N, C-alpha and C positions, 0 to 999 in steps of 0.2 A: 541670480545669486547676491546677496549683501557680500560688500568687501570691507571689512574696517580694520584699518592701521595705523596704529601709532608712529608719528612723524617727529620730528626734528629740527629746528629750525634754529642755528648759532646767531650769536648775538652780534652786532657789527661792531661792537665795542669788544677790544682785546679784554681778557680775563673775565665778563660779563659772563651771565647765565643765559642760556639761552631758551627758546621757546618750545611748550610740546603741543601738538595737536593731534587729534584724528583726521584721519583722509577716508571719506566714505564714497565710494562708489556703487550704485545700481544701474541698470539699463543704459550704461553711458553717460548717466550723469553722477557730478562729481561735487561734492562738500565738502569744507572744512569745519570742526568744531573744536574749541581752543579747550586746554586744559589747564586751569589755576594754578599752575605749578611749573617751576624753572630747575634745569639742570645743568650742568656744567658742560661744555663738548668732550670732555674726559670720562664724562660719566655716559656718552651714550656710544654704544658698537655699532659701526657704520654697516659693517656686514650682516650681521643678524636684527639691525635694528632694531633694538632693543637696549633697555637702562641696565647697565652693569653696576654691580653693587661691590666693587672692592676696595673701598674710598674707607677714609679714617674713621672714627668712631663716632666723632663729629658730625658726618653725614651719614652715615649707614642708618641709622633707624629712621632719617627722611628719607633716604632712597627707598625703604622696604615699605615705610606710609604710601610711599608716590604709586611704587610698583603694586602695591597693592590696592590702592584706588583706582588704576589704570583695568589691571584686570576685573574689577567691579564692575567698570564702565563698560568695556567688551562684553561680560559676560549679558548685559543690560543693554547692548544694541540688538544681541542675538535673540533674546526674549520677545523684544518689543516687534521685531523681526519677523519669527515664529509667529505670533500671535496674531498679525495681517495675514499670513500664510494660512492658519490653523482654521481662521474664520471667513476664508474667502474673501477679506474686506479688499476694496480697490484701496491703492496707496501708493503714492510718490516716495521720493527719497526727502523730500519735505518734510512730509507727514512724517518719518520714521525722526528726524533731527527736532520736531517739534515735540514727539511722545517722547522723546530723550530729555529735554529740556525739561517739562513737565514734572516726569516722574524722576529727576535729578534728587539726589539721596542728599546734595549739598556736601559742604566740607567735613569732612571727620576731626573726629580729637586728636589723633594721634597728628595729622598733618597740620591742623590749625596750631594744635602745639608748638611746633618745630616752627612754624612760621614766626611763633611768637618769640622764641628763642634766638633765629635768625636776625631778628629786629634787633633784640639786645646784643649781640655779639656785633654787629655791623655798626653799632654805636659806639662799642667799644665797652658796654657794662656787662664785662665777661662772667661776674661775679653773679650779676641777677639773671643772667643767661643759664649759669650754671643750676641754680636752683631749681628752674622750671624743668630745665633737664632731668635733674634727681627725681622730680615729683612724674615727669612723665615715665621715666624708667621704671620708679615703682609702680604705676598705674599701669603699665604695659604688662609686670610680672602678675599682677592679681588679675587682669583680663588674657594672662596666658597668649599674648602678643596678637591679640586677635581685638581690630582696631572696630569702631561704632562711629555712625552718622551722630554731630552734633545733636542734632532734635531728637536722638532716642536716648541722651542723657535721663534718667529718670531717679526719683527719689530710692528705688530699690536697689539702683547701680551703685548708688552713692554709699546708701548707709551699709552695702556689703562689703563696700570697701574700706569703709570704718573696721568693720568688723575684721577683716582680712589684716589691718594694719596693727590692732591690739593682740589680734590673735599670735600674730609673729613677735610677740612680745616688745614692741618700740613703745618707749616712753609716750606720757601724754604730750609733752611739746614737740616731740619726734612728728607723733599722729597729726596734731593741729599745724606743723610745718606743711605736711602733705596736703592736707584737705583744704588752709588757707589761700595755696598756690591752685591749687584745682579749682579751686572756686572763682579766684581772679580770672582764671583763662574762661569760665564757663559765662563770670559777668562779661567780659569783655565779648565775647560772641554774640552775646545779649546786645549789648551798646553797638556792636558793627550791624545791626539789623538782620544777624544770620540765622534767629530761630527767637520762637518767644518762650519768655520767662516764663517755666515749669515748676520754679523753687524747691528743685530737688534739693537743696541744704538746709532747707527750712528748720528739718528735725536734730540737724549736725551743730555742738557745741565746738568751737573753736578757741576757747580761752585756754591763754599757757600759765602752768604753775610759774611761781617765782623762782627764780634759780638763782644759785650762790653767787654772791657779789664777786664781782671781777678787779673792782680797785683794790689796789693797796694804799699805804699808809705814805705819807712825806716822813718818817722816821724810816720805812723799808728802802724808801727811794733814795734816798742818804746814805743807807748800809749798802745800796747796790752801787752805787755810784762811787763810795772810796771802797771796793774790793780790788783786791792787789790779784787779775787775772792774766799777770804777765807769762806765765807757764803755758798758760791755753789761750793759744792766739784765737780757737774759734770762739770758746766763752766769751772774748773778751771782745768779741765783734757781735755778738749775739747780744751782749749787755750794755753795747755803745747803741745797736740801731733802737733797742727798747728807750735809751734815754734820748737819742736824737727823735723818736716820736714822741715823746714827752716834751723835751723842749720846743718842739714844733704844733703845740697845743693837740697832742692825741694824734698826728698827722698817720693815716693808714700804710700799712707797709708798703701796700702795692703802689701807692702814691709817692711814697719812698724810691723806690725801686725804680721807676720812670720818670723823676725827676732829673731835668738835661740842666746841662751848663747853662744855659740861655736863660732858667728859669732864676739864676740870683743875677742880678743887677743893682748897682748902688746902696749896697745894704738891705735889698730888697727880696726874700725870695719869695716870687710868683705862680701858681700851678692851678690845675683846675681839678678836681677832685674827679677821680676815673668812676667812682659811682654816682656821682649826681651834676658832673661836667659844671660846678661853682666853681668860680674863681675865688681864689684866698691868697693874701698877701700877708705875708709874716715877716717881722724886721728881721733881720738876721742880727744873731746875738753872739759873743764870742765863743761861748760852750757849743753851740753848733758849729763853728768852724774849726776849734779842736778837733772834733768829730771828723770834718769832713778832709784837715790837713792828714789822719791816719788811714783814711780809705777813699781817696779822691780815684775817679775812673782816670783810667790812661788817656795818655793825652790826644789820642786820636778818636779816642771814646766819646759820643755826645753825651753819656750818662754821666751824674753827678758822683755819685758811687760806682765802684767796681760789682754791682750786683750781676746786671744785665753786661756780660763781657763778651758774649761770642754771637757775632753778627750773623752767621753761618745756623745758628740755632734758634728755635721758637723761643721769643723774650718772655713769653708768659710760662713754659714751662722753667726757665729758668729763675724766674721770680718765685714761681711756686715751689721750686727745689730749694731756692735759699731760706724760705720761711719757713719749710718743714725742719730745717737744719738749725735755724736760729730756735724757733720753739723748743724743741729737743734739747738744746743746753740751755734756754731759759729754765724750763723743769729743774733741770739741775742746779744751776744758781740759786733758784728759790728754795730749793732744800738746804742748801748748804745757808742760807740768811735765815733760815728758820719759819719761814711762811708755809702757813696750814693750807694754802691753797695752789694750784697750777699757778705757774706763772707765763704769760704769754703774751706776744706784741700786742695782744687787743687791751692787756691791761692797762697798758701806759693810757690808753685814750679813756677808760674809764678812769684812773686814776688821776690823769689831769682835769677832768670835769668834776670829782671829787673832791679836790685838792682846791680848785676854785673854788667851788659852792663854799668849803670851809673857812675860807678865808675872805667870806665876805663877797665877792664877785657876782652881780646882779643874774640872775637866769638868762636873762638878754643878750647878755655880754657871752656867759660861755656859749648860747646857740648859736650866735655869729662868729665867735672863733673855730668851732669846732665844723662849722659849716654846713650846719643843720639847717634845713627846710624853715622849721617854727619849732617855738618852743616846744612844742608837746615832744618832739622826738628827745627832745634836751633831758626832758621830766622821766621819759622811758629808761635813760639811762641812769638817771641818779634815782629810782625809785627804789631800787632795789636798797639803796643806802640808808633810806629813812628809816627803817627798822631798829638800826644800830644807835640811830639817836633816839630813840625814843624808848630801847631798853635801858638808852642812860640816863633817860630821864626819869624813870622808872626806879633805876636802880638810889636814884639820889634821894628818890622820895621813900624808898623803904628805910636807906642809911636814917633818916629820921628818926624810926621807931627804937 
């Protein structure tokens, strides 16, 4: 009788994931077959010798996929064994292991995507990880949480997913968002030689519609700056964070939140973008210091601002909660100064790029200042603003009539 059991080998390094493997026993012969996934020691139940799935949401989906994968493997071992028995074919344990390797379905889509998500999270690129996580969760709903091998992805599945998204009344840009990231996962698997490219996205369009511009005018920035918000500290803080982002060439709020006191030296603010890890150096101006004087972090805190101020709590949750509150107050402020669009922290980044361009700053300088990898990215930022220039030119011509 064949015995196949899942085993766990803890890592020799504290806090690191350990390895999973199958232990096979047949006629006193023992073999081990590796499992291409890792789990933490606290995710393994020593008594029942199985994976426990009572972790946070960040690991829950991953562990569900690993459990599904293991269940599939165990069933496949049993099918191989039963086939040898039913056909009266002589075999050894090595024959079973070899047959298992040959018939292996390889990585599944859910698990492979979870690995990509974990990769970005380990690199500190949380936002990128979240976009892939959102895509995976959407595709899970479409599949009814039923995983599939990467090699089984085909045009019918992808086109069915597109129809599912459209049927749920998602905007074209949201549909494009999910399909682009799913295509990125597929292309990455092809590049990793995990399967042959069957071009399942060949009839899928991921073109995005133009969205409303996010930049506000220099006049609006000045109006925002001159507002008296002394009666509402929360509004004042939201306004000042927006201005600080604008002053620092459109610094993302995540980078503002994680700025440390050691980043500011000799009138220079040096930091690495969370999104790209690119090093940026900004000359420290008086207007920046004025804001810092109002909100500087506690003396024992390593952070420049008091956005992340509770060391015993998840810093990312603190930053996200702060961003939510700031954007909520910015929308109120935007209404007060007569903006016809929602005011958010992201508008500061677009506004700096727009105003810099209008002041004749070369595209290459704007691109460098914003920390973009290429001028093409900067052009995408500014593309939605070109229509206003064209409309203005058209109006000028029409006024000649």
